[in-house]
N, C-alpha and C positions, 0 to 999 in steps of 0.2 A: 926182149923179144927181139927178133932178128929186123934188119930193115927190109928187107923183101916180104918179112909177113908185117911189117906196120904197111905197106905200099898195096898189099893184096888185101888187106883188112880194109884199108882206107877206099880203093875202088870200090869194095865190094857197098858200104857205108851208101858212097857216093851214087853208085846205079841204083840201089834202093829207093835212097830220098830223090833221085831223077824221074826215076817209072812213076811218084808219087806226088811230085811239086806241081804237074797240071790241076791236081784234085783240090778241091774247096769240098768240105762237107757241109749240108746243112740239112736241117730239117724241112718236113713237106712246110712250103712257103706257104700256103692259103691258109691251113691252121693255126700255124706257129702264129700269121700276121694277126689274127683275131684276138689273139692275145694283147695286142698292143694299143686295140681299141678302148679310149677313156683315159687313156695314161695321163696325166697333168705332169709329171714331172720325176725326175729319177735321183737317185744318188747312184755317186760312181763309188767302184771298189776296183782296187789293184790290186792283183798279189804281188808280193816281193817279188825280185827278182836278183837271182846270186851277185854276191859282189866282185865276182871275174867276170862277170857281163857288164856290171855298171862301172868298173872299169875300163871297160870298151866306148864306153861312152852314150847305153843305154840305161838310164836309170829310170825308175820308179815314180818321180817327180815330174821327169822329163815329159814320162807317158800319158800321165795324168794331165799335165796340163794339154797335151795335144787332144786326149777324150775329151776333156771338159769343154776346151774352146770349141772343137768341129760340134760336139752338140749344141750348143750356144748358139754358132752360126745356124744352125740348122732351127735356130726359135724352141729347143727343147729345153726346160726348166731344169737348171741341174742345182740340187741342194746344197748347201757346205758343209753338214754335217747329216749323221745318220737321223731317219725318222722312222718310228715305225709305222710300219704299214707299206711305206715307199718305196715302189718295185727299185730294183739295182741292177745298172749295166756294171756285167762281171770281166774283167777282161785277164787272163789267163796268159802269160809267156812264158815257155820254157826254152830255154838254149842251152844247147850241145858244143862245147868247144873240145873236142877230142886233140891231145896232144899230135903234136907234128902234122899235123894237118890244119892249113891256114883257111877252114873254112866253118860257120857257124851254121849247125843245123836245128833248126825251130820248128816249134808247134803254138803258135794260137788260136786262144777259142775267145770266143766273144759272147755272150750270152746276156738275158736279162732275167733276173731272179724275181720271182712274186711269191707272196702268200699265196696256196690253195688249200681249198677242203675238199676232203673225199668225199665224193658220191656218193658211194656205198656208207661212209660212216663220217656225216657232218662233225662229229668230234673231232675228228683228225683233222690236225692242221699244220701243215708244213709248210716250208719256201724252197721251191725249186725254179729251176731253169724251164721257161715256156717258151724261150724266142733263143736258138744258138745259131751259130757257123763257126765252123773252124778251118784253119789253115795250116797245111807244114811247107816248109821250104827250105833254101841252102843259101847263103850268101858269103860274101867276104867281111861285109861289115855289118852294122847296126841298121845303117837308112831303108835297106830291105825290108828288116823287120819293121820299122817303121810305117813304112808305104804301106807294108799287109795291115797291119793294124788301123789306117787310115780306110783301108779297102773294105774291110770290113764294116766300120763304122759308117760306112756309105751305104752298105747293103740295110745295115740295123735301120738307119736313117729312113732310105725309101722306104720300107717296109711299115713304117712308123709313118709317115705322110698318107700312105695308103690305107693304112688303118682308121686314117683319122681325118680323112678327107670329108670337107663339109660339104 
């Protein structure tokens, strides 16, 4: 691929992301907030991160530590191990690093997974996200990604507190 085509492709990708960056995606706040009521604790699940991105300084262990510390600071109990029936805070960070472009394009999804029973058929039990926020972004380094993770956690904590006011 010629240098000119790479520049055109990079510019097109940048324009698409720049148009999308201001938007964070979230579910209906009032309805999803109600699903947080009465939760006593959570388990944290962090999806694996590509080795290339971990080499840039964004590791699964680092993100887990950030998430668990922020939840504990908010007085949300974090279970050290998976427990059947316990809701899970689920974080998925996907990062793309196109060749010859000094930028990271990323998508972050933070959700709360809970066991649910279908109203139309109580025999059907499954696990699904009952609260969800997402953000897309572009940056030159991994600190912006960590910052966006913290911002999404702030939204979760705010909704959690509103749902569990005494």
